[in-house]
N, C-alpha and C positions, 0 to 999 in steps of 0.2 A: 506494499499501501503508500501511497505517493505522499509524502509530507503535507499534509495544506498548508498554501501558502496564506498568508493575509494580513490585513492590514490591527486586523484585532484579537490581543491574544491576553488569555483568565494572568494576572501576576498573582501571586499567589508569598505575601507580608511571613511569614515566619519570626518567633523571637530569634534564634541563634541557634536554630539546623537546616538550615537550608537546601546543603550539601546531601546531610543524610538522607533526607526525606525523597530531592529529587532521585536521588542510586535507588529509595525506597519503595517509590513508583515505576520509575524505571523500567526496575525488574518486575516487579509484577506485571506488566503489560505491553503486549505481544509490537510489534511496530515502535517500542519506543527507544530514547537514546539520551544521554545530557549532548548539545551542544557547543555547552560553555561554558566558561564562568569565571568573571572577573572579581576581584575581590579587593574589599576598603583597601585602602592606601592609609601610612604612617596619620596617625594618630593628629598627631601633632601637626598635620595641614587644615585642619578642620575640627572648632567644640563638638559635629557633629559625628567623630569619628570615634569618640574614646571609649578605650575598650572595643573596639570592633575591626579591631588590625586582627587583617585575615582571615576574617569571617566571606561570606556573597552578599556582594553589593548587584552582585544582576546576574544570579543565574540563568541560564539558557536551555529550554528542552523538551523534548518530543514525548509524549504519550500517543500510542495505540494511531499514531498521524497527524496528530494536533499539537500545535506547538506552543509553552509554554513560559512566562519568564518570574524567576522569583526572585530572593531575598533577604536576609536576616537584618530588619530592621528597628530590632527591640520590642520589649510590654508594650508598646502605646496601643497596638491593636490586635483583633485575637481574631478567629474565624466562630465562622454564627452561621446559623441553618435558615439566612439570608439567601447565604448563596450554595447551592450544592452541583455535582458533580454529579451526570448520570449515567452506566455502567449498559448501555441492552444485552444482556445478556443468548447467548442461544439453548439454552438448555439449563438442564437445573443442575448438574456438575459445575456448568460456568459460574451464576451465581452462588453455590454453593461454596467454589472457588475463591472469589472476589470477597465474598463474605466473612471468609477465615479471611484471605489479608487485613482487609482495612476495619473490620469493628469491634475496638473495642473501647466503645463505650457502650452497654451493654439497657443504661439508661432514656440511651440517647435511638434508639431500637426501635421504631415504629413501619408498618404499610413496605417495608424494602426500605429504608432508610435506616442512616450508619452513620457511627462518628469514629475517622481513623487515629489511632494513635500523637497523630499532628495536632487534631481538632478537623482538617476538614469533614465536611459533610457529604455522604455518597447516596444512592439510590441505585440499588443494584436491583436492577428491574428484568422482567424475562422481555425478549423482544417485540413478542407478541401480549403484552400485558393487554392491550383496549381487545383484545378476542377475549382471552379470555376473562376481562368482567365481562359476563352477556348478561348478568341479572344481579337481580338487590340482595340474594345466596352469594355470590360469587365477592362481592362489594362487601360486606359483611363478611365473607369469611376473611377475606385483605386486609380492614381494618382489629381485626384483632389477630394479626401475624407482625412477626416482626422480620423474621429474615421469610421472605417469599416463598412459596414451596408448593408449586404448578398445578402439584398432583392434591394438594387442599383445595385449592380454585375449580378446577378440574370436576371434584368431587359435589363443589358447594353447585357448582351450574348441573352435574348431574341427579343430585339429588333433588331439586324444585325444578 
C-alpha cells in the first residue's frame, strides 16, 4: 500500500515518550515505519527547550500508509476521547489482536473504544459494522460490549 500524501497530518503531543510510542505503533500496524526524528536542540538556545534536550521535537511516522507527526511537548496537554483513531478490522482475529495490543485502560472500554498506554483513544471495529447493526437487538448488544465480538452481534440479530 502506498503512503497517503496529504497536506493534513494528525499530530500527537506526547509528554516525553514520542519515540517509544512511534516505535510501538509502527511495530503493530502493517505498512508502517518511522520516517524521521528531529530532536530538541541544546536547552540553552531557548527557555522552551529546558529539560527537553534529546527528546523528539518533530517525529514523522507512517501507520498503515497514513502519515503522522508527533512531538515530546511536556505535560501541558494530554489526550482525551474527543479524538480517536478508528481501525477497521477484517475479522474477529484482527479485532482481538489490536485490542490486545492497544487496550490498556479497562475503565475506558465501551462499544469497541479503548485507550492505549499513551492515552490515545482507539475504536477497534469490524469493517462491516454497519451491516452487523441491523436492528435494535444488535445495537443493544453492542452497547453492552467493551471489545466488539462479531459472533455476539450476529447472534443478537438472529435472535430477534
